[in-house]
Biopython code that builds the backbone (N, CA, C, O; Angstrom):
import numpy as np
from Bio.PDB.StructureBuilder import StructureBuilder

atoms = [
    (1, "MET", "N", (108.794, 154.932, 75.563)),
    (1, "MET", "CA", (108.808, 153.540, 75.806)),
    (1, "MET", "C", (109.283, 153.328, 77.189)),
    (1, "MET", "O", (110.118, 154.093, 77.671)),
    (2, "SER", "N", (108.808, 152.350, 77.843)),
    (2, "SER", "CA", (109.291, 152.228, 79.258)),
    (2, "SER", "C", (110.788, 151.471, 79.133)),
    (2, "SER", "O", (111.282, 151.075, 78.078)),
    (3, "ASP", "N", (111.331, 151.377, 80.347)),
    (3, "ASP", "CA", (112.582, 150.931, 80.588)),
    (3, "ASP", "C", (112.591, 149.405, 80.562)),
    (3, "ASP", "O", (113.649, 148.824, 80.321)),
    (4, "GLU", "N", (111.486, 148.736, 80.795)),
    (4, "GLU", "CA", (111.501, 147.443, 80.723)),
    (4, "GLU", "C", (110.643, 146.776, 79.635)),
    (4, "GLU", "O", (109.429, 146.874, 79.814)),
    (5, "THR", "N", (111.059, 146.108, 78.528)),
    (5, "THR", "CA", (110.329, 145.466, 77.407)),
    (5, "THR", "C", (109.359, 144.583, 77.892)),
    (5, "THR", "O", (109.738, 143.724, 78.688)),
    (6, "LYS", "N", (108.054, 144.632, 77.534)),
    (6, "LYS", "CA", (107.173, 143.394, 77.876)),
    (6, "LYS", "C", (107.509, 142.233, 76.984)),
    (6, "LYS", "O", (107.829, 142.316, 75.798)),
    (7, "SER", "N", (107.382, 140.990, 77.800)),
    (7, "SER", "CA", (107.668, 139.675, 76.985)),
    (7, "SER", "C", (106.495, 138.870, 77.363)),
    (7, "SER", "O", (105.872, 139.021, 78.414)),
    (8, "MET", "N", (106.231, 138.013, 76.454)),
    (8, "MET", "CA", (105.092, 137.067, 76.739)),
    (8, "MET", "C", (105.399, 135.684, 76.061)),
    (8, "MET", "O", (106.203, 135.631, 75.130)),
    (9, "GLY", "N", (104.769, 134.588, 76.520)),
    (9, "GLY", "CA", (104.965, 133.249, 75.708)),
    (9, "GLY", "C", (104.325, 133.386, 74.402)),
    (9, "GLY", "O", (103.407, 134.195, 74.262)),
    (10, "ILE", "N", (104.721, 132.688, 73.471)),
    (10, "ILE", "CA", (104.245, 132.716, 72.052)),
    (10, "ILE", "C", (102.721, 132.276, 72.042)),
    (10, "ILE", "O", (101.885, 132.824, 71.324)),
    (11, "SER", "N", (102.409, 131.107, 73.016)),
    (11, "SER", "CA", (100.978, 130.690, 73.017)),
    (11, "SER", "C", (99.994, 131.774, 73.555)),
    (11, "SER", "O", (98.868, 132.003, 73.111)),
    (12, "GLU", "N", (100.637, 132.416, 74.617)),
    (12, "GLU", "CA", (99.823, 133.490, 75.323)),
    (12, "GLU", "C", (99.623, 134.706, 74.205)),
    (12, "GLU", "O", (98.536, 135.284, 74.198)),
    (13, "ALA", "N", (100.594, 135.081, 73.315)),
    (13, "ALA", "CA", (100.400, 136.042, 72.380)),
    (13, "ALA", "C", (99.327, 135.640, 71.322)),
    (13, "ALA", "O", (98.402, 136.383, 70.992)),
    (14, "ARG", "N", (99.551, 134.343, 70.805)),
    (14, "ARG", "CA", (98.626, 133.742, 69.841)),
    (14, "ARG", "C", (97.039, 133.906, 70.385)),
    (14, "ARG", "O", (96.098, 134.312, 69.704)),
    (15, "ALA", "N", (97.003, 133.551, 71.559)),
    (15, "ALA", "CA", (95.604, 133.630, 72.178)),
    (15, "ALA", "C", (95.049, 135.024, 72.193)),
    (15, "ALA", "O", (93.855, 135.305, 72.088)),
    (16, "ASN", "N", (96.028, 135.852, 72.332)),
    (16, "ASN", "CA", (95.543, 137.418, 72.716)),
    (16, "ASN", "C", (96.100, 138.395, 71.510)),
    (16, "ASN", "O", (96.333, 139.582, 71.740)),
    (17, "LEU", "N", (96.279, 137.859, 70.319)),
    (17, "LEU", "CA", (96.944, 138.543, 69.273)),
    (17, "LEU", "C", (96.446, 140.034, 69.194)),
    (17, "LEU", "O", (97.231, 140.982, 69.199)),
    (18, "THR", "N", (95.094, 140.167, 69.121)),
    (18, "THR", "CA", (94.513, 141.482, 68.800)),
    (18, "THR", "C", (94.919, 142.326, 69.940)),
    (18, "THR", "O", (95.225, 143.464, 69.586)),
    (19, "GLU", "N", (95.003, 142.117, 71.113)),
    (19, "GLU", "CA", (95.477, 142.890, 72.192)),
    (19, "GLU", "C", (96.867, 143.255, 72.107)),
    (19, "GLU", "O", (97.258, 144.415, 72.234)),
    (20, "VAL", "N", (97.671, 142.190, 71.876)),
    (20, "VAL", "CA", (99.175, 142.386, 71.501)),
    (20, "VAL", "C", (99.372, 143.421, 70.536)),
    (20, "VAL", "O", (100.105, 144.385, 70.758)),
    (21, "VAL", "N", (98.662, 143.232, 69.339)),
    (21, "VAL", "CA", (98.787, 144.183, 68.234)),
    (21, "VAL", "C", (98.415, 145.444, 68.719)),
    (21, "VAL", "O", (99.278, 146.313, 68.598)),
    (22, "ASN", "N", (97.289, 145.789, 69.268)),
    (22, "ASN", "CA", (96.683, 146.919, 69.785)),
    (22, "ASN", "C", (97.772, 147.679, 70.658)),
    (22, "ASN", "O", (97.963, 148.880, 70.466)),
    (23, "GLN", "N", (98.451, 147.006, 71.571)),
    (23, "GLN", "CA", (99.345, 147.575, 72.690)),
    (23, "GLN", "C", (100.563, 148.111, 71.975)),
    (23, "GLN", "O", (101.109, 149.176, 72.263)),
    (24, "VAL", "N", (100.999, 147.159, 70.874)),
    (24, "VAL", "CA", (102.186, 147.595, 70.181)),
    (24, "VAL", "C", (101.951, 148.977, 69.262)),
    (24, "VAL", "O", (102.683, 149.963, 69.183)),
    (25, "ARG", "N", (100.851, 148.745, 68.689)),
    (25, "ARG", "CA", (100.328, 149.961, 67.881)),
    (25, "ARG", "C", (100.057, 151.362, 68.578)),
    (25, "ARG", "O", (100.533, 152.449, 68.249)),
    (26, "LEU", "N", (99.262, 151.109, 69.519)),
    (26, "LEU", "CA", (98.677, 152.287, 70.302)),
    (26, "LEU", "C", (99.977, 152.852, 71.291)),
    (26, "LEU", "O", (100.257, 154.050, 71.266)),
    (27, "LEU", "N", (100.594, 152.081, 71.991)),
    (27, "LEU", "CA", (101.726, 152.447, 72.847)),
    (27, "LEU", "C", (102.957, 152.658, 72.330)),
    (27, "LEU", "O", (103.777, 153.381, 72.895)),
    (28, "GLY", "N", (103.182, 152.057, 71.236)),
    (28, "GLY", "CA", (104.647, 151.996, 70.411)),
    (28, "GLY", "C", (105.659, 151.234, 71.269)),
    (28, "GLY", "O", (106.857, 151.514, 71.225)),
    (29, "GLU", "N", (105.143, 150.228, 72.084)),
    (29, "GLU", "CA", (106.117, 149.530, 72.832)),
    (29, "GLU", "C", (106.158, 148.115, 72.174)),
    (29, "GLU", "O", (105.155, 147.540, 71.751)),
    (30, "PRO", "N", (107.306, 147.665, 72.140)),
    (30, "PRO", "CA", (107.513, 146.217, 71.535)),
    (30, "PRO", "C", (107.084, 145.166, 72.523)),
    (30, "PRO", "O", (106.855, 145.499, 73.686)),
    (31, "VAL", "N", (106.971, 144.022, 72.162)),
    (31, "VAL", "CA", (106.560, 142.813, 72.837)),
    (31, "VAL", "C", (107.580, 141.761, 72.329)),
    (31, "VAL", "O", (107.682, 141.569, 71.118)),
    (32, "VAL", "N", (108.303, 141.105, 73.176)),
    (32, "VAL", "CA", (109.263, 140.139, 72.868)),
    (32, "VAL", "C", (108.651, 138.588, 73.181)),
    (32, "VAL", "O", (108.425, 138.294, 74.355)),
    (33, "LEU", "N", (108.430, 137.766, 72.283)),
    (33, "LEU", "CA", (107.841, 136.671, 72.290)),
    (33, "LEU", "C", (108.850, 135.599, 72.693)),
    (33, "LEU", "O", (109.911, 135.493, 72.078)),
    (34, "MET", "N", (108.522, 134.765, 73.767)),
    (34, "MET", "CA", (109.343, 133.883, 74.370)),
    (34, "MET", "C", (108.863, 132.466, 74.116)),
    (34, "MET", "O", (107.681, 132.172, 73.937)),
    (35, "ARG", "N", (109.890, 131.601, 74.114)),
    (35, "ARG", "CA", (109.609, 130.134, 74.160)),
    (35, "ARG", "C", (110.729, 129.493, 75.002)),
    (35, "ARG", "O", (111.929, 129.522, 74.731)),
    (36, "ARG", "N", (110.140, 128.904, 76.077)),
    (36, "ARG", "CA", (111.024, 128.094, 77.017)),
    (36, "ARG", "C", (111.978, 129.231, 77.653)),
    (36, "ARG", "O", (113.168, 128.954, 77.801)),
    (37, "ASP", "N", (111.530, 130.412, 78.008)),
    (37, "ASP", "CA", (112.286, 131.586, 78.516)),
    (37, "ASP", "C", (113.360, 132.066, 77.681)),
    (37, "ASP", "O", (114.332, 132.647, 78.163)),
    (38, "LYS", "N", (113.219, 131.842, 76.428)),
    (38, "LYS", "CA", (114.312, 132.335, 75.398)),
    (38, "LYS", "C", (113.521, 133.215, 74.568)),
    (38, "LYS", "O", (112.386, 132.860, 74.252)),
    (39, "PRO", "N", (114.020, 134.395, 74.151)),
    (39, "PRO", "CA", (113.427, 135.359, 73.163)),
    (39, "PRO", "C", (113.495, 134.695, 71.826)),
    (39, "PRO", "O", (114.516, 134.088, 71.503)),
    (40, "GLN", "N", (112.359, 134.784, 70.955)),
    (40, "GLN", "CA", (112.418, 134.078, 69.801)),
    (40, "GLN", "C", (111.984, 135.205, 68.666)),
    (40, "GLN", "O", (112.406, 135.093, 67.515)),
    (41, "ALA", "N", (111.276, 136.097, 68.984)),
    (41, "ALA", "CA", (110.854, 137.230, 67.870)),
    (41, "ALA", "C", (110.264, 138.305, 68.776)),
    (41, "ALA", "O", (110.084, 138.221, 69.990)),
    (42, "ALA", "N", (109.991, 139.352, 67.950)),
    (42, "ALA", "CA", (109.496, 140.632, 68.750)),
    (42, "ALA", "C", (108.369, 141.107, 67.796)),
    (42, "ALA", "O", (108.510, 140.917, 66.588)),
    (43, "VAL", "N", (107.232, 141.731, 68.290)),
    (43, "VAL", "CA", (106.373, 142.465, 67.614)),
    (43, "VAL", "C", (106.751, 143.920, 67.864)),
    (43, "VAL", "O", (106.967, 144.345, 69.000)),
    (44, "VAL", "N", (106.819, 144.626, 66.830)),
    (44, "VAL", "CA", (107.298, 146.073, 66.909)),
    (44, "VAL", "C", (106.446, 147.058, 66.187)),
    (44, "VAL", "O", (105.805, 146.692, 65.201)),
    (45, "PRO", "N", (106.401, 148.257, 66.606)),
    (45, "PRO", "CA", (105.487, 149.250, 65.703)),
    (45, "PRO", "C", (106.126, 149.411, 64.405)),
    (45, "PRO", "O", (107.347, 149.402, 64.250)),
    (46, "MET", "N", (105.270, 149.557, 63.479)),
    (46, "MET", "CA", (105.544, 149.724, 61.938)),
    (46, "MET", "C", (106.785, 150.793, 61.616)),
    (46, "MET", "O", (107.618, 150.714, 60.713)),
    (47, "ALA", "N", (106.645, 151.793, 62.618)),
    (47, "ALA", "CA", (107.649, 152.824, 62.375)),
    (47, "ALA", "C", (109.116, 152.154, 62.705)),
    (47, "ALA", "O", (110.145, 152.564, 62.168)),
    (48, "TRP", "N", (109.092, 151.273, 63.477)),
    (48, "TRP", "CA", (110.650, 150.701, 63.759)),
    (48, "TRP", "C", (110.942, 149.726, 62.542)),
    (48, "TRP", "O", (112.095, 149.566, 62.141)),
    (49, "LEU", "N", (110.054, 149.198, 62.074)),
    (49, "LEU", "CA", (110.401, 148.389, 60.878)),
    (49, "LEU", "C", (110.748, 149.211, 59.688)),
    (49, "LEU", "O", (111.694, 148.929, 58.952)),
    (50, "GLU", "N", (109.936, 150.271, 59.507)),
    (50, "GLU", "CA", (110.284, 151.249, 58.326)),
    (50, "GLU", "C", (111.728, 151.862, 58.559)),
    (50, "GLU", "O", (112.511, 152.099, 57.639)),
    (51, "TRP", "N", (111.978, 152.084, 59.874)),
    (51, "TRP", "CA", (113.351, 152.852, 60.112)),
    (51, "TRP", "C", (114.307, 151.781, 59.804)),
    (51, "TRP", "O", (115.223, 152.094, 59.043)),
    (52, "ALA", "N", (114.269, 150.446, 60.295)),
    (52, "ALA", "CA", (115.110, 149.395, 60.036)),
    (52, "ALA", "C", (115.336, 149.168, 58.560)),
    (52, "ALA", "O", (116.478, 148.942, 58.159)),
    (53, "ARG", "N", (114.472, 149.207, 57.860)),
    (53, "ARG", "CA", (114.378, 149.119, 56.499)),
    (53, "ARG", "C", (115.258, 150.239, 55.724)),
    (53, "ARG", "O", (116.037, 150.057, 54.789)),
    (54, "ALA", "N", (114.923, 151.414, 56.357)),
    (54, "ALA", "CA", (115.543, 152.488, 55.755)),
    (54, "ALA", "C", (117.110, 152.584, 55.961)),
    (54, "ALA", "O", (117.908, 152.966, 55.105)),
    (55, "TRP", "N", (117.408, 152.171, 57.246)),
    (55, "TRP", "CA", (118.663, 152.126, 57.751)),
    (55, "TRP", "C", (119.594, 151.137, 57.061)),
    (55, "TRP", "O", (120.783, 151.358, 56.834)),
    (56, "SER", "N", (118.914, 149.993, 56.743)),
    (56, "SER", "CA", (119.759, 149.099, 56.035)),
    (56, "SER", "C", (119.810, 149.061, 54.391)),
    (56, "SER", "O", (120.288, 148.174, 53.683)),
    (57, "GLY", "N", (119.277, 150.093, 54.060)),
    (57, "GLY", "CA", (119.362, 150.592, 52.658)),
    (57, "GLY", "C", (118.337, 149.710, 51.722)),
    (57, "GLY", "O", (118.272, 149.849, 50.501)),
    (58, "THR", "N", (117.621, 148.868, 52.411)),
    (58, "THR", "CA", (116.522, 148.060, 51.566)),
    (58, "THR", "C", (115.324, 148.698, 51.360)),
    (58, "THR", "O", (114.770, 149.166, 52.355)),
    (59, "ILE", "N", (114.790, 148.821, 50.261)),
    (59, "ILE", "CA", (113.605, 149.348, 49.917)),
    (59, "ILE", "C", (112.605, 148.368, 49.342)),
    (59, "ILE", "O", (112.897, 147.812, 48.283)),
    (60, "GLU", "N", (111.480, 148.107, 49.922)),
    (60, "GLU", "CA", (110.605, 147.011, 49.424)),
    (60, "GLU", "C", (109.590, 147.850, 48.501)),
    (60, "GLU", "O", (108.967, 148.819, 48.934)),
    (61, "VAL", "N", (109.502, 147.426, 47.329)),
    (61, "VAL", "CA", (108.489, 148.071, 46.418)),
    (61, "VAL", "C", (107.320, 147.298, 46.297)),
    (61, "VAL", "O", (107.366, 146.116, 46.638)),
    (62, "SER", "N", (106.153, 147.848, 45.810)),
    (62, "SER", "CA", (104.845, 147.486, 45.783)),
    (62, "SER", "C", (104.590, 146.012, 45.459)),
    (62, "SER", "O", (103.594, 145.451, 45.916)),
    (63, "ASP", "N", (105.515, 145.341, 44.639)),
    (63, "ASP", "CA", (105.191, 143.924, 44.154)),
    (63, "ASP", "C", (105.779, 142.933, 45.255)),
    (63, "ASP", "O", (105.645, 141.713, 45.160)),
    (64, "GLY", "N", (106.447, 143.564, 46.318)),
    (64, "GLY", "CA", (107.071, 142.722, 47.139)),
    (64, "GLY", "C", (108.535, 142.417, 47.075)),
    (64, "GLY", "O", (109.148, 141.964, 48.042)),
    (65, "LYS", "N", (109.059, 142.666, 45.958)),
    (65, "LYS", "CA", (110.467, 142.541, 45.700)),
    (65, "LYS", "C", (111.499, 143.569, 46.422)),
    (65, "LYS", "O", (111.071, 144.685, 46.719)),
    (66, "LYS", "N", (112.654, 143.275, 46.672)),
    (66, "LYS", "CA", (113.515, 144.188, 47.334)),
    (66, "LYS", "C", (114.503, 144.747, 46.334)),
    (66, "LYS", "O", (115.086, 144.071, 45.486)),
    (67, "GLU", "N", (114.638, 146.130, 46.531)),
    (67, "GLU", "CA", (115.712, 146.647, 45.528)),
    (67, "GLU", "C", (116.688, 147.541, 46.561)),
    (67, "GLU", "O", (116.363, 147.908, 47.690)),
    (68, "ASP", "N", (117.823, 147.768, 45.964)),
    (68, "ASP", "CA", (118.941, 148.398, 46.798)),
    (68, "ASP", "C", (119.048, 149.783, 46.224)),
    (68, "ASP", "O", (119.872, 150.577, 46.677)),
]
sb = StructureBuilder()
sb.init_structure("model")
sb.init_model(0)
sb.init_chain("A")
sb.init_seg("    ")
for serial, (resi, resn, name, xyz) in enumerate(atoms, 1):
    if name == "N":
        sb.init_residue(resn, " ", resi, " ")
    sb.init_atom(name, np.array(xyz, "f"), 0.0, 1.0, " ", f" {name:<3s}", serial, name[0])
structure = sb.get_structure()
């Protein structure tokens, strides 16, 4: 991952969602979504989400419910 995280406006990300998802998936680099120059959310690789869930001790089962 590069030292500088990419950011873009939410409207730009919406207009280019396929490209944003491909960048995150293929390069493994997150994209921070901005609104009025403030970070609102991030698109991150699935491995990051899986790590965060494992780290927090939350396991999501196939029916969508969470178990500890």
